[in-house]
N, C-alpha and C positions, 0 to 999 in steps of 0.2 A: 382720484376716484371719479366715477361717472354716475350721473343721475339722469334718468329719462322720465319725462312728464307727459301724461296724456290728459288733455282737457276735454272730457266727454260731455254728453248732454245732461247727465244726472249726477256726475261726480268727476273729481280730478284725482288721478292716480299717479303714483310715482314708484320707481324701482331704482335701486342703487347697485352698481357692479364694482367689483374690485378690478385692479389692473389685470388680473388673470381671468376675468370674466365670471367670477363667482357672484351669485346673487346674494347680497349682504342684507338687504332691507327692502321692505315695501310697505306702502301705506296709502290711504285714500281719504278724501274729504267729500262728503255728500254736498250737493249743491241745492239751492232752493228750487222749488218747482218752476217750470216754465210758465210764462204768462201767455195763455192761449185764449184767443178771441176769434172764433171761426177759423178762417185761413191764416190769421195773423198769429205768429209765434215769436215772442221776444224774450230777452234775458238781460239782466244787469251785468254788463261786462266787468265792472269793478270786482265782482265776486270771483271771477276767474283768476284775477291777479292775487287777491287776498288768500284764496285757497292754495294757490301755488306757493306763495310766500310761507304760509303756515306749514305746508309739507316740508319745505326746505329747512325751516327752523326746527321741525321735529327731527329731521334727519341729523342735523348738526348738534342736537342734544346728546346723541349717541356717538357720532363719529366726528373727529376733529382733523379733517384733511387739510394739508397745507395748500393744496390746489384742487380745483374742482372743474369738471366739464359738464355742462348741461346741454340737453337737447329737448326741446319743447314742441309737441305737436298736439293734434286733437281733431275735433269735429270740424267739418267744412262742407259747404260754404256757409259759415255763420259770420256775418259782416257787421263790423262796428266802425262808426266814424270817430276819428281820433284827432285831438288837438295836437299842436306842435310839441307840447310837453307830455304827451302820452295819455291824456285824460279822455275818457269816453264822452262824446257830445250827445249821445242818444243811446237808448237800449239797443243791443245787438239784435239784428234780424236773423233768426236761427235757420239752419239748413232746411227744416221741414216747412218753413213758412212759404205759403203759395200765393201771397197777395199780388205779386208782380205780374199778373197775367197780361195787363195792357202793355206793360213795358216789354214783356217777352214777345208779344205780337208785333210791337214796333220794331224790335231788333230783327225779328224774322222777316218782316217786310223790307227792311233796309239791306239785309245781308243775303236773303234768299236761302238761309240755312235754318234748320230746326233749332229753335231756342225755346226753353220752357221757363216757367216762373220760379223753378227751384235753383236755377243757375245763379252764380254770383253776379254775372253781368246784368241780369234782370233786377236783382236786388240793388245793385249799385245805381242803376238808372232810376229805380223807384225812389231812392233818396233824392236824386236830382229833381225829379218831376214833382214829388209830393212834399218834401221838406227842404225847400230852397235855402232857408236860413242855416240849417244844419250843414247842408252841402257846401255853402260858401265858407263857413267857418272851419270845416274839416281840412286838416293838413293831409291826412291819409285815411283811406278806407282799408281795413285790415281783417284778416281771419283772426279768430280768437287767440291762437297760439302765437301769431306774429305780433299781435297787440301786447301780449305778456312779455315776449322777447324785447320789444321796443321799450317797454317800461323799465326793464332791467338794464338794458345796454344803451338806450338812447339812439340806437341805430335801426332804421327801418329796413325791412327785407321781406321778400316772399320767395318761396322755394319752387324751382322748376325741376322736373325729373330729367330733363335733357336740354341742353342749350339749343335754342332755335325751335324747340317743340313747345309751342305756346298756343293751345287751342282751347275752345270753350269747354270741352269735355275732359281736359287734363287739369291737373293741379297747375295753376291756382283757380281753375274754373272761370276764367274770363279771357277774353281776347281784346287787347287794347285797340286793334283796328276796328272791331265792332263798336266799341264804346266811343271812339272818335267819331264814327259815322252818326252816332246818336247825340253828339254834342257834349259828351262827358269829358271832363278835363283829365287826361291820363296822367298828368303830373301829380294827381292825388292818389295814384297807385304806388305802392312801395317798390323800390328797385329790386330787380330779380337776381337771384343767385341759385346755385344748384343745391338741392337737398343734400345735407351733409357737409356743406361748406362752412368754414369759420365765419361767423357773423361779427363777433366782437367780444370784448370783456364786459362784465357787469361794471357799471359806473362805480367809482370808489365810494362816493357818498351813499349810494344805494347798498353796496356791500357792507359798509360799516353800520348802516341803519338796520339792516336785516341780520347782521351777525354772520355773514358768510365770508369765505376767504376773498381777499382782494384779487387774488389770482384765480378768478372764476371766469372761464371762457364759455361762450354759448355757440353751438353749431346749429345750422338751419334744420328745423324739424319739418314735419309735413302732416298731411291729413291722417287721421287715425287708421284708416284701412291700409294705407301704404306702410305705416309703421308696423301694424299687426302682421302683414305679409312677412316682414323680416322676423318678427317676434315668434311666429310659428314655424319658421324655416321653409316657407313656400318660395324657395329661391332657385328652383331648377324646373325645367319644362315638364308639364304633366302633373305637378303638385299644385293643388288648389287650396284656398282658404275660405271657410265660411265664418264670417265675423258677425256674431249675433248678439246684439245688445238691445238698446231701444229700437234701433233699425237693423237692417240686414245688409251685408255686403258679401258678394261672391267674387273671388278673384283667382284666376288661373294664370300661373306663370307659363309663358309660351315662347317658342323660339322665333316666331315670325308674326307679322301683323295680320290680323283677321279683320275682314270688313263685314259689318252687319248689313242686312238689306234695308232696314228702317229703324235704326237705333234700338234693336232688340238687346244689344249689349254695348258696352263701351270698350274701346281699344286704345290704351294709352301706354306710354313708356313705363317700364317696370323700374323699381328702385335699383335693381341690379342692371347695370349698363349692358346694353345689347339684347335684352329680353323685352317682351311685351307683357302687359297686364291686361288680360281679357276679363271684363268685370260686369257685374250687374248689381243694382242696389234697390232695396225695397224700403218703404218709409216707416211703417209702424207695426213691426212684428212683435218684438219684446214689449213695446209700449202697449200693445193690445192686451197681452197677458197681464201686465201690471194694472191696466184698467180693470180687468176682471177681478184681480186680487183686491184692489182698493175698494171696489164697489160691491162685491158679492161675498167677501170673506170677512171674518171678524177683524177688528182693528189689530194691527201688529201681527197678523197671520204671516207665517213664513212661506217661502216658495216651496219648501219641503212638503208642506201640507197640500199645496196645489199639485205638486208632482204625485203625491200619494193618492189623491183622489183621481187624477187623470189616469194613473196607471191601472185603476180598477175599471176604467171604461174600455169597451171593445173598440177596435180600430174602425174608423170610417163611419161613425154614427151621424155626424153633422158635417156639412161643408160650409166653410167660412171664407168670405172675402175680407181680409183684415185691413181694409183701406180706410182707417179712421181719419187720416189726414192726407187724403189723396194717395196716389201711387206713382212710382217711377218705373224702373225696368220691369217687364218689357212694355207696359201699357202706357206710361207717361200720361197720366190723367189726373190733374190736380183736383178735379171735381169728384173723383171716385170716393165712395164712402163704404163703411162696414156693412156687410150683409151676412145674416145667419140663415142657412137653408136646411130644412129637414127636422126642425125642432118638434118634439112630442112631449106630452106630459111626463113620460117616463124619464126624460133627460134631466140631469142636474148640472151643477156648476162644474163637476169633474169632467163630464162629457164635453162641455163647452171649452174647458181648459185644454183637453186633448185635441179638440178640433182646431183650436188656435195654433197649437204646435204643428199639427198636420198641415195647416194652411201655409205656414212658413216653409215647410218642406216642399209643398206643391209649387210655391213661387220659385224656390231654388231649382226645382226640376225643370220648370219652364225656361229659366235662364240657361241652365246647362244644355237643354235640348237645342236652343238656338246657337250656342257656342259649338256644340258637336256638329250641327248641320253646316257650320262654316269651316269645319276642319280641325277644331281643337279636340284634344284627347285628355280626359280627366282620369288620372291613375289613382289618385287618393285625395281625400279632403281632410284638412286639418282644421279643427274648430278653435274659435277664440271668442272672448267676451263672456258676458254673464250667462248666456244660454248654454254654454258648454259645461256649466256646473250641473246641468240636469241630465242624468244618465238616460232618462226616458226620452227626452228630446233628441239626444244624440242617436238613440236607437231608432226613433221614428225617422230621422233624416236618413240613416243608413237603409232602412226598409223602403222608403219612398224613392230614394235616389238610386238604389241598387249599387251603391258604392261604399267601400269601407271608410269609416270615419275614425280619424286619429285624434285623440285628446292629449295635448301637451300637459306636462306637469304644472307649468305656470300658465294660468288662464288669462292673466291680464297682459296680453301680448302687445298692446300698443305702447305702454310705457317701456316694456322690455325692448321692443323694436327701436324706440327712440334711443335707449341706452346703447343698443348695438350699433346704431348709426353713428353715435358719438365715439364708440370704441373703434370702429373702422376708420373714422376720421383721425383718431389718435394713433392709428396703425398698430393697435394691439393685436389685430388679426389681419390676415392677408387680404381677405375679402368677405363678403356677406355669407357665402357658403361655409367658409372656414369658421366664421363666428357662430353660425347656426349649428354646425356640427359639434362645436364645443360647448354651446350653452343650452340649446333647446333639447329637452328630453320628452319622449312620448310615454305617457303614463298608462293609456288604455286604448285598445282598438275595438271598434264596434263593427261587426260584419252584418250584411243584410240577411234577414230571415225570410226564406222562400214562402213560408206559410201565410205571410201578409201581402205578398206581391200582387195577387189577383185583386184583393179588396182595394189596395191603394191605386192600382192601375185604373180601376173603375172610378174611384173618387177623384182622382186627378183629372180625368176627362170631365166629370161633373163640374169641377172647379173651373176649367176652361170654358165650358158651355154656359155656366152661370154668369160669368163675366160678360160674355157676348150677349146674353139674354137681357141684362140689366144696364149695360153701359150707356145706352141712349137716355135712360131714365135719370141718370146722374145730372145730366145737363138741365133737366127740368125740375130738379128737387130743390 
């Protein structure tokens, strides 16, 4: 049997597949809230391991496989320093942490390339410059999922999408040559292998302690967006994925490399060999809606209530810049903050909720426009993550983007993608397209509504103009 695991920002999720590709089981564990202090965002890495173990033990209470294959992926770049025996030496610095601005500037000056505070190499250098005792004691610096794999197998690894393709903007989000220039010991980076490669077996004593089969193999996982691409079936040119959870990722499968003018999008190797992934990322889209729910709705209020109130609001009432923790594509501004424009006494929390959903769609539209201007074509968008559970949000995206939105039956596409990566490794399917054709099912299609097009075109322009009007103020705030 096969189990895929996704270590997310707010939860750890898992899905099990049979040898025939049938989804047999899924479950999740909520994680503790992030520790946020201004630009600093941290998490106790030990909880990632314990949540993963708990899910595996739940799975094994129902199923008793003689052998098991695991693939573990998740959020990135979230960096944790690890001792030789796999123990965290400090809380992990999470992907949305923007503290490493000085280190990013140092790398930029050394390399002549654009480097920002959100990259893994900036975070790695931050540990060296600011916590030298932790840096010296660390055997490895790892992503969250590689840390869990290391604890299970005792074998260090980090996944590349293509041999020889090792750039700052690709998985694993660091360049050893950049780090060497800055005096970072690259021996503290895990050995690289390809995503989907066999890493090793779970250590016998760990297997016995956890109650999992001794014949449990682990294959190399990857960052959640790449796994989700596979999990939604965006594995042929023109098919894109919108992965909406705490943050946002847009990924287009394309047959050739596209080059942005100035980092308006990323272009990295696709999980499917021979293709390219044209992508953009936004920091705090779903997180902004969660902030609204947690602070302005009754305790334990459901997102269904938020959706219900937002659906009663007319389109385009308020324009929001949802940059609560800085922003990445296409603005790349760690100092950006949230802005609400157009508020009146008549507006309530439902209007604000709808505006936050619309702002997510505006950000996606900006990313899509830059990709189209570079020659990419988006035929359809498949949604993944928690946002895809909101039919209102899916429809807003279709209206703003002018593109049909496809909702798969299985929404938790990152653990499903991890399971598919393992299934292809096991040669249960010919390739990723064969696996997606057999496993991924489309549940519903949302088509653009022409009656909203004019309103959203105007508000989208307001969104772009608002950022230009206030961006210099962020530096003085």
